[in-house]
Structure formats: C-alpha cells, structure tokens
C-alpha positions in Angstrom: -149.4 -15.2 -110.0 -149.3 -14.8 -113.8 -146.4 -12.9 -115.4 -146.9 -9.2 -115.7 -147.7 -7.5 -119.0 -145.7 -4.4 -118.2 -142.5 -4.0 -116.2 -142.1 -0.4 -115.0 -138.4 0.5 -114.6 -137.5 3.4 -112.3 -133.9 4.4 -111.5 -133.3 6.4 -108.3 -130.4 8.6 -107.4 -131.1 11.6 -105.2 -134.7 11.7 -106.2 -136.3 9.9 -103.2 -138.4 12.9 -102.3 -140.2 12.7 -105.6 -141.3 9.1 -105.3 -144.6 9.7 -103.4 -146.0 11.9 -106.2 -144.8 9.3 -108.7 -146.5 6.4 -106.8 -149.7 8.4 -106.3 -149.9 8.8 -110.1 -149.5 5.0 -110.4 -152.4 4.4 -108.0 -154.5 6.9 -109.9 -154.3 4.6 -112.9 -156.7 2.2 -111.2 -160.5 2.6 -110.6 -161.5 2.3 -106.9 -162.9 -1.2 -107.7 -159.5 -2.3 -108.7 -160.7 -3.4 -112.2 -158.8 -2.6 -115.3 -160.4 -2.7 -118.7 -162.9 -5.1 -117.3 -160.3 -7.7 -116.7 -159.2 -7.0 -113.2 -156.0 -5.0 -112.3 -153.5 -4.4 -115.0 -150.7 -7.0 -114.6 -147.6 -4.9 -113.9 -144.5 -5.0 -111.9 -142.6 -2.0 -110.6 -138.8 -2.2 -110.4 -137.1 0.5 -108.4 -133.4 0.6 -108.7 -131.4 2.4 -106.0 -128.3 3.5 -108.0 -126.1 3.9 -104.9 -128.1 7.0 -103.9 -126.7 9.0 -100.9 -130.2 8.8 -99.4 -130.9 5.3 -100.6 -131.4 4.0 -97.1 -134.7 5.9 -96.9 -136.2 4.0 -99.8 -137.7 1.0 -97.9 -139.5 3.5 -95.6 -140.7 5.5 -98.6 -141.9 2.4 -100.5 -143.6 0.8 -97.5 -146.9 2.7 -97.6 -147.4 1.7 -101.3 -146.6 -2.0 -101.0 -150.0 -3.0 -99.5 -152.3 -1.0 -101.8 -150.3 -2.1 -104.8 -150.3 -5.8 -103.7 -154.1 -5.6 -103.4 -154.1 -4.6 -107.1 -151.8 -7.5 -108.0 -148.8 -5.2 -108.6 -145.4 -6.4 -107.5 -143.1 -3.7 -106.2 -139.4 -4.7 -106.0 -136.4 -2.7 -104.8 -133.1 -3.5 -106.5 -129.8 -2.2 -105.1 -126.5 -1.1 -106.6 -123.7 -1.1 -104.1 -122.4 2.1 -105.6 -123.4 4.7 -108.2 -123.2 3.1 -111.6 -125.1 5.8 -113.6 -128.6 6.0 -114.9 -127.8 3.8 -117.9 -126.7 0.9 -115.8 -129.6 1.4 -113.4 -131.9 0.9 -116.4 -130.0 -2.2 -117.4 -130.4 -3.7 -114.0 -134.2 -3.2 -114.2 -134.3 -4.7 -117.7 -132.4 -7.8 -116.7 -134.7 -8.3 -113.7 -137.9 -7.7 -115.6 -140.4 -10.4 -116.4 -143.1 -8.5 -118.3 -144.0 -8.8 -122.0 -143.3 -5.0 -122.3 -141.1 -2.6 -120.6 -141.9 1.0 -119.6 -139.1 3.4 -118.5 -139.9 6.2 -116.1 -138.0 8.7 -114.0 -139.0 9.2 -110.3 -139.3 13.0 -110.6 -142.0 12.7 -113.3 -145.5 11.3 -113.2 -148.0 9.3 -115.3 -151.3 11.0 -116.3 -154.5 9.1 -115.4 -155.3 6.3 -117.9 -151.7 6.3 -119.3 -151.2 2.6 -118.6 -154.6 1.8 -119.9 -153.8 3.6 -123.2 -150.4 1.9 -123.6 -151.8 -1.5 -122.7 -154.7 -1.2 -125.1 -152.5 -0.1 -128.0 -150.0 -2.9 -127.3 -152.7 -5.6 -127.3 -154.4 -4.3 -130.5 -151.3 -3.4 -132.5 -148.9 -6.2 -131.4 -146.0 -3.9 -132.2 -142.5 -3.6 -130.8 -142.9 0.1 -129.8 -146.0 1.9 -128.6 -145.5 5.7 -128.5 -147.7 8.2 -126.8 -147.5 11.9 -126.3 -146.2 13.7 -123.2 -146.9 16.9 -121.4 -144.5 19.3 -119.7 -145.0 21.0 -116.3 -142.6 23.6 -114.9 -141.2 22.4 -111.6 -138.8 25.1 -110.6 -139.2 27.8 -108.0 -139.8 31.5 -108.8 -136.3 32.2 -107.5 -134.9 29.9 -110.2 -137.1 31.3 -113.0 -134.4 33.7 -114.2 -132.2 30.7 -115.1 -134.9 29.5 -117.4 -135.7 32.8 -119.2 -134.1 31.6 -122.5 -135.6 28.1 -122.4 -138.0 27.7 -125.3 -140.8 25.8 -123.6 -143.0 26.0 -126.7 -140.4 24.1 -128.7 -140.0 21.6 -125.9 -143.7 21.0 -125.6 -143.9 20.6 -129.3 -141.2 18.0 -129.3 -142.8 15.8 -126.6 -146.0 15.6 -128.6 -144.2 14.5 -131.8 -145.7 11.1 -132.5 -146.2 9.4 -135.8 -149.8 8.3 -135.5 -150.8 4.8 -136.8 -149.4 1.3 -137.0 -146.3 0.7 -139.0 -144.6 -2.7 -139.6 -141.5 -3.9 -141.3 -140.1 -0.4 -141.6 -136.7 1.3 -141.1 -137.4 2.9 -137.8 -133.9 4.3 -137.4 -134.2 6.4 -140.5 -137.7 7.4 -139.6 -136.4 8.8 -136.3 -133.0 10.3 -137.2 -133.6 11.4 -140.8 -137.3 11.9 -141.3 -137.7 13.1 -137.7 -141.3 12.1 -137.7 -141.3 11.0 -134.1 -139.4 12.0 -131.0 -136.8 9.9 -129.3 -138.1 10.3 -125.8 -137.7 7.0 -124.0 -140.3 7.4 -121.2 -143.3 8.0 -123.6 -142.9 4.6 -125.1 -143.8 1.0 -124.3 -141.2 -1.5 -125.6 -141.4 -5.2 -126.3 -139.1 -6.8 -123.7 -137.3 -9.1 -126.1 -136.3 -6.1 -128.2 -135.0 -4.1 -125.2 -133.1 -7.1 -123.9 -131.4 -7.7 -127.3 -130.5 -4.0 -127.4 -128.9 -4.0 -124.0 -127.0 -7.1 -124.8 -125.1 -5.2 -127.5 -124.2 -2.2 -125.2 -121.1 -2.5 -123.1 -121.2 -1.5 -119.4 -121.1 2.3 -119.4 -121.2 5.0 -116.8 -123.7 7.4 -118.3 -126.2 9.8 -116.8 -126.6 12.2 -119.8 -128.2 11.3 -123.1 -128.4 7.7 -122.0 -131.9 7.6 -123.4 -130.6 8.3 -126.9 -128.1 5.5 -126.5 -130.8 3.0 -125.5 -133.2 4.2 -128.2 -130.6 3.9 -130.9 -129.9 0.3 -130.1 -133.6 -0.5 -129.7 -134.2 0.8 -133.2 -131.6 -1.6 -134.5 -133.9 -4.4 -133.5 -137.4 -3.0 -133.5 -139.4 -3.6 -136.7 -142.9 -2.2 -135.8 -144.2 1.0 -134.3 -147.6 2.2 -133.1 -148.2 5.9 -132.4 -151.2 7.0 -130.4 -152.7 10.4 -129.6 -153.1 9.8 -125.8 -150.9 11.6 -123.3 -149.0 9.0 -121.4 -146.3 10.9 -119.5 -145.8 14.1 -117.6 -142.3 15.6 -117.6 -141.6 17.9 -114.6 -139.1 20.3 -116.1 -136.5 21.9 -113.9 -135.6 18.8 -111.8 -132.7 16.5 -112.1 -129.2 16.8 -113.7 -130.6 18.2 -116.9 -132.1 21.3 -115.2 -130.7 24.6 -116.3 -129.0 25.5 -113.0 -125.6 26.5 -111.7 -123.1 23.7 -111.5 -121.2 23.8 -108.2 -119.6 20.3 -108.0 -117.2 18.4 -110.3 -119.2 15.3 -109.7 -122.3 16.9 -111.3 -120.2 18.3 -114.1 -118.6 14.9 -114.9 -122.1 13.4 -115.1 -123.0 16.0 -117.7 -119.9 15.1 -119.7 -120.9 11.4 -119.9 -122.9 12.3 -123.0 -119.6 11.7 -124.8 -119.7 8.1 -123.7 -123.0 7.7 -125.7 -121.3 8.5 -129.0 -118.1 6.5 -128.1 -120.3 3.4 -127.7 -122.3 4.0 -130.8 -119.4 4.7 -133.2 -117.4 1.8 -131.7 -120.3 -0.5 -132.3 -120.8 0.7 -135.9 -117.1 0.1 -136.7 -117.6 -3.6 -136.0 -121.2 -3.8 -137.2 -121.7 -1.4 -140.1 -125.3 -0.4 -140.9 -126.9 -2.2 -143.7 -129.8 0.1 -144.5 -130.8 2.0 -147.6 -129.8 5.3 -146.0 -126.7 4.2 -144.0 -124.5 7.0 -145.2 -127.1 9.6 -144.3 -127.5 8.0 -140.9 -123.8 8.2 -140.1 -123.7 11.9 -141.1 -126.7 12.5 -138.8 -125.0 10.8 -135.9 -121.8 12.8 -136.5 -123.9 16.0 -136.4 -125.6 15.0 -133.2 -122.2 14.2 -131.6 -120.9 17.7 -132.5 -124.0 19.3 -131.2 -123.7 17.5 -127.8 -120.0 18.5 -127.6 -121.0 22.1 -128.3 -123.6 21.9 -125.6 -121.1 20.7 -123.0 -118.7 23.5 -124.0 -121.4 26.1 -123.6 -122.4 24.6 -120.3 -118.9 25.4 -118.9 -120.3 28.8 -118.3 -122.6 27.3 -115.7 -119.7 25.9 -113.7 -118.7 28.1 -110.8 -115.5 30.0 -111.6 -113.3 28.3 -109.0 -114.0 24.9 -110.6 -113.9 25.9 -114.3 -110.3 24.9 -115.0 -110.8 21.4 -113.6 -114.1 21.1 -115.4 -112.4 21.9 -118.7 -109.9 19.1 -118.1 -112.7 16.7 -117.4 -114.5 17.8 -120.6 -111.3 17.0 -122.6 -110.9 13.6 -120.9 -114.4 12.6 -122.1 -114.5 14.1 -125.5 -110.8 14.1 -126.3 -108.7 17.3 -126.2 -108.3 17.5 -130.0 -112.0 17.1 -130.6 -112.8 19.8 -128.0 -110.3 22.2 -129.7 -111.8 21.4 -133.1 -115.4 22.2 -131.8 -114.2 25.3 -130.0 -112.6 26.6 -133.3 -115.8 25.9 -135.2 -117.8 27.8 -132.6 -115.5 30.8 -132.8 -115.7 30.8 -136.6 -119.5 31.0 -136.7 
C-alpha cells in the first residue's frame, strides 16, 4: 500500500461518545463508488490517540464498526495508547511521530468534517504545494437548553467571524508569524489547516514534553510558523466546531483536575519564552512580536483569574493555589492589581 497523503490526528480523552459522529463525517467524504477526485479513494490514515482516558477501554469496540468500511476505501485506522493521561499536546505529538502522510490534519473527536472537506484540502495542497493550507470553519451550538444560561454572554457572532478568517490566495517566502500575530489576517485555529508533515515534525522537535490541555493549539501553531514558509488560504469550509463540549466549554468547574487543566495555558507561554531566550527571533518585526506575545500571556492569565468564579466555592482556595503554581504568585498578583486598576 502506498503512503498516505494525509495523516489525520485525533486525541481522545473522555470524548469516546462523540467518535461515531466524527467517523460518520469521515465516511461522508467519499462517494458511494469509493472514488475520490477520479483517482480512487483519498489516501489517508487516521491515528486515534487514547490519552489515558477513563473510558479508553471502550475505544476498540467503538472503532470496530468503522474499520471494515474504511479499509475498503484504503484508509488505515490505527489506535495508539498512552498508559496515562499526558495531556492533549502530548497526544498530538504521539500522532505526529507515528504519522507517515505527506500532510497532517489535526481534529478533535467532538467535532466533525463537512462533506468535501478532505477533497478541498487535498486539491489545494496538490495545486499550491504550500506548507499550510487553511480553510474556513463553521460553528454549531452543542449545549442543552438547560445550559444555555451559561452561554448568554458568549459572543457567537465574533466566534463565527473568527473561524472564517482566512487570508485567501497563495503566499510564499513570507513572514507568517508576523502575518498571524501582528497583521491578524488569518486565524490561528489548528484544525482548519492542513500542514506539511516535515514542518510539523520540525516544530514538535523543538518543543519539550509538556502537560498541556489548554491553548496547546497556539503553542503548536507558533512553532509551526517558525518553520513554515508558504501558505494557501481557501474559501471552502473544512471543519465544524461543536461549541459547548470539552474543557473549553463555559460551564461550572467542580473538580480540581479540570481546573488544573485549565491552568496549563501558563505552560504554553513558559515554553515559548524559554525557547526565545535561547533562540531569539531574527525577523524584521521581532520586537513587535515579543510585545504581542507578552500581551497574549497577560490576557490568558486574566482569563484564568476570571474563570476562578466558575470554580465551586468549596474548591476555590485550592484552585487559587494551583493558579499561582502555574503562573507564579507574583505574576498573578501583578495581573490582579492591573485588573482592579482598570
């Protein structure tokens, strides 16, 4: 069997029940004949990473009904196992290291792919030969009516606007990091992009092992942009976010484990700034980029501090101590003071 063109990476932790809908959306990418773009089935592999999920033992049973129809299409489905929970970032690393495709597509199991998503990304990659192919996304609300009160302040219009922010066209030999962080002409969403595998593997090689489940996509994209030199933006919708599921959903926090995962956003900036101390940026707008990163760091710390209100009262003192462990007590105090002065 020839090597796949796309390696699809899917980390799983407590999201097993969402997988059937995800796999159904994969099967819908293919016509009944099994042909793809007149060349037979699209050569892909799907790498499911069980990140030490409490219900991970159910994965073989969930995946079994999909193995045969996928195999008929020439799609390899592989289950990779972590002995314990290492965090979403490390689950993505495991898939990247195991991948054999020319390109890598990241996805989350509680989301889906619209019909023709893979066709659109594949066609753009072949025609543009770029390091990054970026398509648009759509958002669907996935919370119950009972939870809707928790989302009353969520600005879905702004969110939907953000997931559609793509710089259309083909751009080569450009400073993509400045384009993203300073010019803000495209979004940093990871799952709406197809990445050249060699670029992704180089990026992960620079990132130390890190337990991170929040903002890990920013960490990955930042390092990818240090290596990527070409970008192709397309109008097609290639991803469907189901808002209201997962750790980032706007719900009450009733366990310290979940709160600690929220605080791992601090690890993202620890890794980035530590790397930049040893490998200073050598770009025309380096000083502006550092200022932008410092601003993002402050914003994420503020967000964590505000989210303390979501922690149930009986756990709030312990949650605050965890917050200080991750961000540093002095930095937390500094951010709290700036918030009071506003």
